[in-house]
N, C-alpha and C positions, 0 to 999 in steps of 0.2 A: 418823587420817584424812589421805588424799595428797590434797592440791589442787593443780589444774593451773590455772593463769591464762595466758591469750593474749592477746595485743593484738589485738584484731578491726576496728580502725579500717580497716584496708585493705578488708576484705571488705564492710565497710558502705559504703565509698566506691564499691566496684566495684558494689554492687546499687544504689546511688543512679544512677549513671551507666546501668546496664541499664535502671532505669526510665526514666530521661531519654530513652536513645535510642527506647525503645518509645513513649514520647509524641511524640517528633518526629523523625517517619520523611522528611521530606522529602528529604535527602541519598540516602537510600536507594531512595525513590519515582523521584528524578529518574534515577538509575542503571540502575535498572530499565526506565524508558522509553527509555533511551539502548539497552541491551540489545535493546528490543523492534524499535524503528528499525534496528538494524544486522540483525536477522534479517529484516526486510521488505524491506531494501535486498537482502540475498543472496538475497530469493525472485525480485526482480526480475533480478538478474545472471544465476542459473541458470535463467531461463525457468520458476521454479514447482519446489516440493520437496515432493511428487513434480512432475514435468514437466506442465505444462500442456497442454492441448489444442492442437494446430496450429493454423494459420490456415487458412482458406478457401482454395481455389485461386486465385479471383478477387482475393483481397487479397493473396496471396503474389505473384501477376504484376504488380500495382500496386506493391508495396513493394519488390521485388528483394532479398528476403533479410533485411528487418527482423526486429526481435524482437519477440515476442509480448507485448502491452501496452505498447509502448515505442514507436510511431510517432512522436509527438513527445515522449516523455518526462515529458508533463505528469501525469500520473497519478503515476508513480514520484517526480517531484521535487515534489509536493504532502503527501508523508507527512510528518506533524509529530508530535514527542513531545509530551506534556502530562503534568503530574505536580503533585499536591498532597501534603498530609500522609497523606491516605488512599488515593489510586489511583495508578497508573501506566497509562498508555495510549499509543498511536499512532492515527492516524487521518486522514482527509484529508476535504476540502469538495467534491470533484470529483462533480458530480451523477452521472455514468455510472459511478461507482466500485462501487455495490451490484449494478449487473447485471453488470460483469466479475466480481467477487467470488463471487457466488452462483449466476450464471448465469440465464437466463429467456428470454422470448420476447418480442419488440417487434412489437406490431401496429400496422400502419400503413394509415389510412385511403386510400381512393382518392382521388386527387387530379388537378389539372390545372396545367401549370406550363409557363412559358415556358424553353426549352432553348435554349443558345448553342452555336453551331459556328462555325469558321474556314473561309471559302469560299476556294478557291485561286484563282489567277489566271484558269484555264480554265474556271471557273465550277462545278467539282465541289466538294462540301462532303464534307469529312471525318467519320469516324465519332467522332471524341473529342470529349466535351463540353470547352467553354473557358469560363474567366471572362467575364463580360459585357464587361468592359472589353478584352478580346483578340478579341471576336467581330467579325464583319462579317456574319454571318447567325443567324437565330433563327427557332425555328416553336414553337407549341403542342404541348405531346405530355400523354396522359392515362396515369397509371399506375394500375394496378388496385390494390385492396386486398391486402395482403399480410401476411406475417409474416417475422421473422428470429429465428432461434434461435441466443441466445449460449450457448456452453458456459461451465461454471463455471471460474474460473481464480483460484482462492482465493489472495491473496498477503497478506493480513495474517493469517498464520499464524507459529506458533511449531514450532520442531524441537524434539526431545527433547534435543538439547545444548542449545539455547536455555533451555528451561526449566531443565535443569542449571546453567546459567551463571546465571541467575537465584537459584535456590535457593543457590548459594555466595556469590553477592553479599548474600544476607539474613544468611547465617549469618557471613560476615566481619564486615558491618556490627554485629551484636551481638556478635560476641566480639574483633573485633581489640582490640588492646592500647589501654586507656583512657589518655588524655593528664593 
């Protein structure tokens, strides 16, 4: 009878390390959430992938060529990664994020409010609203019930290449040489 003996200690050590990495996934999840954050930041930089719906003409006139969803950069800068042993994610706590991401209709009730203008020295009143502190003329205005439609501009999305990057990260995490 021929007998083959082989030392398998290194194989057992590798299996133990693989088991440990499978139980302790925090480093992988942290890496995945970082990739998700990169993807979302690229969505804002590209103004959507695919491109977001454009701005309304009235908004374009007021903005002078600003980027979609980036008037103040509040939404873009609010995106935060989060991870633990079992999950990786990105998100925002900005209240209006959902309507921007999914789109929808905002219904406004009729209301009356004081509006403020700047009155010129000759007594004429401009047609632009100003802040109360900059105003020297005001009057009451009634605004009827109306709705505003917001197109969907999904920013919390991953591209195919982003998903592939995340798959590659997981494979590397589980297969990189053990120390």
